[in-house]
N, C-alpha and C positions, 0 to 999 in steps of 0.2 A: 558733695560732686569726689569720687574713687582722686586718690592720687595718682601721681604721677607714674609710682614705681609700681604698684595696682595694676593702671591699664594697661606698661607696658607687657608685666606679666601674665596680665587675661588675652591679649593680643598677640601673643606668640607661643598661649600655651597648644597649640593643637600643631603646632613644628614641632614642640619641644617635646611634644609625646612621638611623633614621627621619627625626630630623631633621635629618641631613646630608642624606641623597636625597630631600628633600622635591623633589616639579617645582619646584616656584619655585623653590629652590636650583640644583637643577640646572640649570633652564632658562638661570640667571642667569650659573651659575658657567662652562655650556657657549656663552657668545655670542648665545644664542637671544633675548635680551632688549635689550631698550634702557635707556639712563645712568637716564631717567626712572625705570624698576622697582627701580634700584638706588636711587633720590633716593628715592623712595617707600620703602623698605625701611629707610634711614638714617634718615629720617621716624620710622617704629614702633620701631627703637632709643631715637629720645632721651626719647621718653614712656619707658621701661622705664629706662632709667638717669637718668634724673630723680627717678626713683621709688627708686632701688638710691642715688643720694648726696641726696641729700635725706632720704633717711633714715637716710643715715651718720654725720650732724652730731651727730644725736641719740644712736647708739650707740658713740663713740669711748669713753667708758668704762666699757662696757657688759665685766663680765667674758666672757662668752660670746660676741658679738660684735664688741669691741672690737679684739682682736687682730687678726682681717682685716682691719679699715680701714685702707686703705696709699694713700698720695697718688699713690705711681707709677703705682697700677692706675686713679686718675679719667679715665674719658673724656667727661665729658658737654661739656667744654670743645674737646676734638677732635672733637666732633661737632658740636658748635657752628658749627667751621671748616669743617667739610666740607659744611652744611648751606648755610652761607652762598657756598659755590663750586660746590654742586650746582644753590639755587634761588636765591641772589642776596641781596643784602645786605636786605630783608623777608621773608626765608624765613618770619620766625615768622609774618603775616599769613594766610600759607597754609596754615599747621602745622596737619593733624587726625590723629587718632589712629584706628582699626581699632576699631570693638566687639572683638574680638578683642584687640587691646593694650590696649583700656582694663580688660580683665579683668585684663592677667596685668600691669598698671602697678598695678592697685588690690590685688593679692597681695601685691606687693611689699611695698607701703607697709603695710598691714592688718601683714606680717611685722616689719615695722618697728617697730611704733609696740605690738604687744602680742605679739610670740614671736621674740626673738633670735636661736634657734638656727632660725628656721623662716628667717630673712631671711638667714644665711650658708649654708641649702643654695641660696638665690636668686644671691647673690654667689659661690657655690662654680660653678655651670651657668654662668654668664656670664661671669666674668673670666676662669676658667679654660680657656674655651671659646673667649673672642676671644681669648683671649693665644695661642693654638694653633692650632685650626682658623681663625681671622682671618686670620691671616696668608696661606693659601690662596688667600678673596675678596681680600684686598690684590692680591697678586700678579696673577690674571685684571686685576680693577677694572682696573688698569692697562695689560694687555694690550690686554683689549678697546676699553676709552675711552680710554685714553691720559693719563690720570693723570701727573702727577709723580709718580717714584716716591717714596715714603714722604711725598707732596706732599698740600696742599689736595685734598678728595674723599675719600682713602683714611687722612687722618690718626687717626680712630677707633681704626686698625689697629696703630699704629705706638706704642711701647709705650716710647718715649725713657727713661723713668725706670729701666726694667730690663733692666741690661747682658747679665745670663745669664739667661735666660727657662726655660732646663733649670732650672740652681739653683735662681731664685726659684717653679720647680713645686716641686720639693723643699721645701723648706721652707715652703708654701703647706698640702700636704701631711701636716706633720710636724704645723701647726697644728692640722688636722680629728683627726688620730690624738688630740689632747690637748686637745679641744672640750669644756668642765667642761660635761657633760652628764649627763645616768644613759641607762639601755639602752633604758628605754622612751622617752624622749626623744631617743635615736640613731634610734631607728624609726621616731620621726615625720620625720622629719629626710629617711630615705632614702625617706620617702614625700613631703615635699615635695618633696625633688628630683627625685622622677619628675613630678610636679606640675608644678614648672617647664618641664622636659619638653613638656609636655605643652601649655601655655600656648601654652609659642613655637612648637611646633609647627602650632597654631593660627593663630598669626596668619602661618606659610609658606603654612595652607591659601588663608585669605581673601586673600594677595596673588596665588595663585597666579589666585586668580575674578577678580581686577581685574586681573589681564595674561594672561588667557588667551591662548596661541599660536595663531595660526591655522592651522583645520587644512589 
């Protein structure tokens, strides 16, 4: 029988591909959009991670979600340093979330407050995704817009506290395999992972509308 982590990966594979090949990300990584689009995307990430990490504080002692909350994963401070670099020291004054981003962050917050296993679904799709695929974004951003390697502007993608990402991901998947949830709740977690990908893809669609490529 497949492990729970393998089941999650298989169940979300199609949506994972859809997110990775969205027109916004394709245009961004292809160097067809300007640095302003990258900064706007970084702003949206701030809202999602603010929801994730403000929720983490209350879940550290939770038997289901607690084991997943690891300080070396936390991204908010890095995002804020990136935004100060991208938007200037007064970045907070101009920070605005897209309606799709608000829906995403609200759902993360709701899970953190009412359903720890659902929070794990969002934790998994975000952190493991950014630890893996985020490295492609960082590399392209450095080359396209001249950010210092692993420096301000792309610090969000730099997990300094994780010396061996492959080993960390194996450890994380082992936590998923041992999650304290019954079969019904595991099915709900799979559905929530799919929902997380759908919410993320909706943000990409909204960004594509905001930054259309001129014909």
